[in-house]
N, C-alpha and C positions, 0 to 999 in steps of 0.2 A: 347310316349308309356309308359315310366316309370311312368309318372305322372298319367296316367289312371289306371295303376295297383295299385299305391299307394292310389288313391282315392277309388278304389274298395275295397282294403283291409281295409281302414279306415271305409268305409260304413258297411262292414261286422262286424267289431269289434263294431261299434257303435250300430248296430241293435241287437247285442247279438248272432248273428249267427257265429259260429266258426266251422272250420273243425274238425270232430271227429278224435281223435288220434288213428289210427289203427297202433299198434305196428307191426313190421315185424315178420312174422311167417315163419322162414326158417328151414334149417336142424339143428337138435338138439333142436328146440324150445319146443317140447313136454317134453323132459327130463328136460329142464330148468324150465318149468312151474311146473312140479310135484315137483321139488326140491324147488322152491320158495314157494310153498304152503304145504310143508312137515309138517306132524303132524295135518293137517286140512283136512276135507272132501272137495274134489274138483270135480266140474263138468266142463268138457271142451266140449263145444258144437260147432260143425262144421255145417255151414249153407251157403246158397247161395241165391242170388236174382233170380236165374233161377230155384229154387226148390220150386214149389207151396206149398207143405206141410210145408217147412221151414218158408215161409212168413206167412202162416195162424197161425202158433203156436208162433210166436214171442211175441204177447201179453201174452200168457200163460207163457212164459219164464220170462217176466217182473213181472208177479204176483208171480212166484216162487222165483225170486231174492228178492222181497220185503218180502216174508213170511219166507224164509229159511235163517235167519240171521247167523246161525252158519256154513253155507256151502259156500265156495268160488265158484263163477261161472265165467268162462271165455268163451267168444265167439270168434270163429275163422271163419272169412269170407273166403271162398275158391275161390272167384271170382278173375278175373284179376284186376289189378290196375285201369284199365279204368272204371270198374263198381263200384268202391268204393263210388262214389257220390250217386249212386242208393242204395247201402247198407246203407250209412249214413241216407238217407231219410227214409228207412224202420226202422232203429234203432230208429230214432227220433219219428216216428209215433207210434212205439210200447212202447215208454217210457223207453228205455234201454240206454240212453246216459250216465248215470253214471256208467255203468258196464265196465268191463275190456274187451277191444276189440283188436284182432289181425287180420291181413290180410295176406293171402298167399303171400310170397315174394321170391318164388323160382320156376323156371319153371319146375323143376323135381318134379312134384306133387306126383308122385308115391312113391318117397322116403319119403315125408311128411306123406302120408297115412300109409306106412309101419312102420314108427316110432311110430305112435299112436296105431296101431294094425297090426300085420303081415298078417292078412287075409282081411283087409279092402281094397277095390278097388275103393273107392271114392263115394259110395252110400250115399245119404243124405236124411234126416237129420241123423247125426251121433254124438253120445255122449260118451265120456269116463268118467266113474265114478271112481274116484281115492279115495280110502280109506285113512284115516290118516296114516296107516302103509305102504302106497305105493302100495297096491294091486289095480289092474286095471281090471274093467269089462267094456266091450264096448257094445253099443246098436245101431243098425241101426233102427231108427224109431222115432216116435213122443214122445214128452215130457210126454205124459200120458201112455207110454209103461209100462206094468206091472213090468218089471225089474227096470226101473227108479223109479217108485212109491214105490216099495218095498225097494230099496236102500235108498231113502229119508226117508221113515218111520223108518228104522233101525237107522238112524242118528238123528232123530227128538228129541229124549230124551237125546242126548249126548251134 
């Protein structure tokens, strides 16, 4: 059994296929992210493989990441650990493998929602727009939502 696992791991490494590194997103993670990116504009985008609009817009997020070099973008997958393989496949297909990715790592998801926005109840897609001074505006909706577009335009010249 160990030999088979070792051969499989070697085959994956040789083929260039590697598991995407989903960092754990648990209690306190939102505050840690905003602190780690302090002084820079930050987008924290929450998404799921069971959210059709989330999947449709992932390629748009890839384009945004490529175009908005002065803005940090972090993706947080809200699915259970068992769906991370599906999430990885979607990320690869969208061209987002080089982005920073987190995955929910706490069963008390309501607490994770509350830490990002006290009024958020888990609707997706959901994006937190964090200004360099730490001010946060949240948006439930697609990447082309007028609030996101306006926020990006304000920071384009900075």
